[in-house]
N, C-alpha and C positions, 0 to 999 in steps of 0.2 A: 317130545314136543311140548312147548310151553303153552299154557292156556292163552286164549285170545286176549283177555283183558289185562294180562301182566305185561308190563313194559320194562325194558332194560333201563331206561333213564326217563324221569318225568319230564314232560314238556313244560318249559318255564313260562310259555305264553298261555297255557291252559289254566282255567280257574280251578281251584282245589276241588270243588264239588260241581259237576256239570249241571245240577239242578238249580244252582244259585245264579241269579242274573249277574252279568258283568257290571263292575263299578264304572259309572259314566265319567268319573274323574281319573280313571286309570291312564297309565302312560300309553303312548302309541303302540299299537300291536296287541294290546291287552284290553279286551272288552270293547266298549263302544268307542267310536271315533271321537277325537277331541272337538270336532265341530258339531256335536250333537246339540240340538237346540233345547234350552231349558225354557220354562214359562217366562222367566225374567227376560231372556233374550228375545222371545216372541213379542213381549210388550214393548221393549225398546225398539225392535225392528218395525213395529206398526205405529209408533208415535207420529212420525212425519205424515203418513197417509191419513191418520186419524185427525191430525191438525188441519189437513186440507179439506177433508169432508166436513169438519166443524166450521171452517171458514165458509164453505159453500152453504151450510145451513144458516150461518150468520147473515147471509144475504137476504134472508126473509125478514130480518129486523128492519126498522125504519132507517131511511137513508142517512140521517145524521147521528145515528147511535154510536157512542164511543166504543161499545162492545163489538159492534160490527167492524169498525175500523181496526180495532186492536187485534181481532181474530185474523182478519185478512192480512194485515201488515206482518204479524208474527209468522204466519205461514209463508208468505212471500219472501220474508227475510231469511228464514232458516230451513223451511221444510224440504224443498227439492234438493238442496245441497246436502242436508243431513242424510237423506236417503242415498245419495251418490257417494258420499264419504264412507258410509257403512259398507258399500260394495267394495271399495278399494282399501278398506281398513287394514287387512293383512299386508298389503303391499306397502302401505305407509309405515306400519310398525316394523317392517323388516329392516329399515335403515333409520335408526333412532337418531335424535339430535345429539351432538357431541358437546359436552360442557366445556367452557373455557378452562384454560390452565389454572387460573386463580378462581377457585370455587367459593363463592359466597353463599350460594343456594344449593343445599344438598339435593333438592328435588328438581334441579334444573331440567333434566331430560324429560321428566314427566310433565312438568308445567309447559315446557316448550312444545311438546307433542300435542298437548291439549289445546294450546293456543293455535297451533298450526291447523288442527282439525276444525276448530271453531271458525277461524278466518276462511279456511277453504270452503266450509259449508255456506257461509254468508256469501262469499264471492261466486260460488257455483249457483246458488239460488238466484242471485241478482242476474247472473249471466243467462240462466235458463229462462227467467221471466222476460228478459230483453229479447232473447231468441224467439220465444213463442209469440211475443207481441209483434215482432218484426214479420214473422211468417204470416200471422193473421192479418196484419196491415197489408202485406203484399197480396194476400188472397181476397182483399176487400171484405173481410169477415170479422174485423176487430171489434171487440167489446170487452169490458173488464170481466164480465161473467165468463166469457169464453176462455180468456187467458187463465182465469182461476180454475175453471173446469179442466182445461188441458193440462195445466201443471199438477193438479190433483191426480188426474189419471196417470200421468208420467211418474209421479211420486209413488203411487200405488204399485205401478209396474216395477219400479226400481226396488221397492221393498220386497217384492217376491223374487228378485234376481239373486242368484248365489253370489257369495263373496269371491273376489279374485284371489288367486293363490299368489303368495309372494315368490318372486323368482330369487334363486340363490345369488349371492354376491359373486360376480365373475372373478375367476382366478387371474392374477397378474402373472406375466411371464417373469422368469427369474431375472433379476437385475432391474426390472421395471419398477417405477415408483408406485406405491399402493394408491388406490383411489381414495380421495378425501371423502369423509362421511358428511352426511347432511348437517348443515349448521356450522361447518368448519370454515374458517377464514383462509385456509391454505389453498 
């Protein structure tokens, strides 16, 4: 009989020494999952809610203060949308932009995706502000402070939500035309 600790073949997924912690940058199936949160990820994740709470704190400043207006406008313009875009980030990255045939910009895909996320964040923020304001007007409870507080709470809630998983590209039937990628003119 063989001793219990002797193995016929080493397990490729096991770390060489069981006492060493797994490498967080390891490939899938080895060590920590790829979506393990680093301190930098936590800071980026909490920026939109922090901006909202900062805008609420800025309401204590005098009414005509430019700092008060800048904090509130900056949050209302990008805050809620940035939190929502972070949630659907993997789904957005699953289908990257396709560069034109004639490539003048080597980083077209990266720049296009960044611009797409920025515009989506701005438009989602404006849409969320309008939706919250409309609901508060319909409830006869509208005030600028309540809109800001509601959006800050929703942004904080969105920051705590997990990211959506990207769905795989659907397979096309044999003989069918492949689906066009995002950004394609076909």
